[in-house]
C-alpha positions as CSV (number, residue, x, y, z in Angstrom):
1,M,24.4,59.4,-19.0
2,N,23.6,58.7,-15.4
3,F,20.1,57.6,-16.5
4,N,21.5,55.0,-18.9
5,F,23.9,53.7,-16.3
6,Y,21.2,53.1,-13.7
7,T,18.9,51.6,-16.3
8,L,21.6,49.2,-17.4
9,E,22.3,48.2,-13.8
10,A,18.7,47.5,-13.1
11,A,18.4,45.4,-16.2
12,E,21.4,43.3,-15.2
13,S,20.1,42.7,-11.7
14,S,16.7,41.6,-13.0
15,A,18.3,39.2,-15.5
16,Q,20.3,37.7,-12.7
17,S,17.2,37.2,-10.6
18,G,15.4,35.7,-13.6
19,G,18.2,33.2,-14.2
20,M,18.1,32.3,-10.5
21,S,14.3,31.7,-10.6
22,I,14.7,29.3,-13.5
23,I,17.3,27.3,-11.5
24,V,14.9,27.2,-8.5
25,M,12.0,26.1,-10.7
26,I,14.1,23.3,-12.2
27,G,15.1,22.3,-8.7
28,Y,11.5,22.1,-7.6
29,I,10.7,19.9,-10.7
30,V,13.5,17.5,-9.8
31,I,12.3,17.3,-6.2
32,I,8.7,16.6,-7.4
33,F,9.9,13.8,-9.7
34,G,12.1,12.3,-7.0
35,A,9.2,12.3,-4.6
36,M,6.9,10.7,-7.2
37,Y,9.6,8.0,-7.7
38,F,9.8,7.2,-4.0
39,L,6.1,7.4,-3.3
40,L,4.7,5.7,-6.4
41,I,7.1,3.9,-8.7
42,R,9.4,2.2,-6.2
43,P,6.7,0.6,-4.1
44,Q,4.9,-0.6,-7.3
45,R,8.1,-2.3,-8.5
46,K,8.7,-3.9,-5.1
47,K,5.1,-5.3,-5.2
48,Q,5.7,-6.7,-8.7
49,K,8.9,-8.4,-7.6
50,E,7.0,-10.0,-4.6
51,E,4.2,-11.2,-6.9
52,K,6.7,-12.7,-9.4
53,K,8.5,-14.5,-6.6
54,M,5.2,-15.9,-5.3
55,R,4.2,-17.1,-8.8
56,E,7.6,-18.8,-9.3
57,N,7.5,-20.5,-5.9
58,L,4.1,-22.0,-6.5
59,Q,3.8,-25.8,-5.8
60,V,1.3,-28.5,-6.5
61,G,-1.3,-28.7,-3.7
62,D,-1.2,-25.0,-2.8
63,E,-4.5,-23.2,-2.1
64,I,-4.8,-20.1,-4.3
65,V,-7.1,-17.3,-5.3
66,T,-7.1,-16.0,-8.9
67,I,-7.6,-12.3,-9.9
68,G,-11.2,-13.3,-10.9
69,G,-11.9,-14.4,-7.3
70,I,-11.8,-18.2,-8.0
71,Y,-10.6,-20.2,-5.0
72,G,-8.9,-23.5,-5.8
73,R,-6.1,-26.0,-5.3
74,V,-3.2,-26.4,-7.7
75,I,-3.3,-29.7,-9.5
76,S,-0.5,-29.3,-12.1
77,L,2.0,-26.6,-13.1
78,K,3.3,-25.7,-16.5
79,E,5.6,-22.9,-17.7
80,D,3.0,-20.2,-18.2
81,S,-0.2,-21.9,-16.9
82,L,-1.6,-24.0,-14.1
83,V,-4.5,-26.3,-13.6
84,I,-6.6,-25.7,-10.5
85,E,-9.4,-27.7,-8.9
86,S,-12.3,-25.7,-7.4
87,A,-13.2,-26.4,-3.8
88,S,-17.0,-26.6,-4.2
89,D,-17.6,-29.0,-7.2
90,H,-14.1,-30.2,-7.9
91,S,-14.1,-28.9,-11.4
92,K,-10.8,-28.3,-13.1
93,L,-9.8,-25.0,-14.7
94,T,-6.7,-24.0,-16.6
95,V,-5.5,-20.6,-15.6
96,A,-2.6,-18.4,-16.7
97,R,0.1,-17.9,-14.1
98,W,-0.2,-14.1,-14.3
99,A,-3.9,-14.4,-13.2
100,L,-2.8,-15.7,-9.8
101,Q,-3.5,-13.2,-7.1
102,T,-2.8,-14.9,-3.8
103,N,-1.2,-18.0,-2.5
104,L,-3.1,-19.0,0.7
105,T,-0.7,-21.8,1.6
106,V,2.1,-20.8,3.9
107,H,5.5,-22.4,3.1
108,D,8.4,-22.6,5.5
109,D,11.1,-20.6,3.6
110,T,13.7,-21.0,6.3
111,A,13.8,-24.8,5.8
112,S,14.7,-24.5,2.2
113,K,17.6,-22.1,2.9
């Protein structure tokens, strides 16, 4: 009978430690996903918001660069596209707004506030 009692006690202690290891493993997974969010997802969303703001604040006459590397000046704006004029031969191109990479013209945002 003593043998069964000690065996039962050892089984209970190992079950408790096994349950505790599952909680620790879930904790580690939560920490890893939290770190992934703060290191990867959050900065990407912040960058997307800045790009969207830059595209919305675009004005006629701004010097821009497209994602294809074309430098030009904005001639006209539409809802989802814009017409740019290249600097070298003054040819006009229609480009989608999402293809805008950089606005080289610096605007004074404090004056508009």
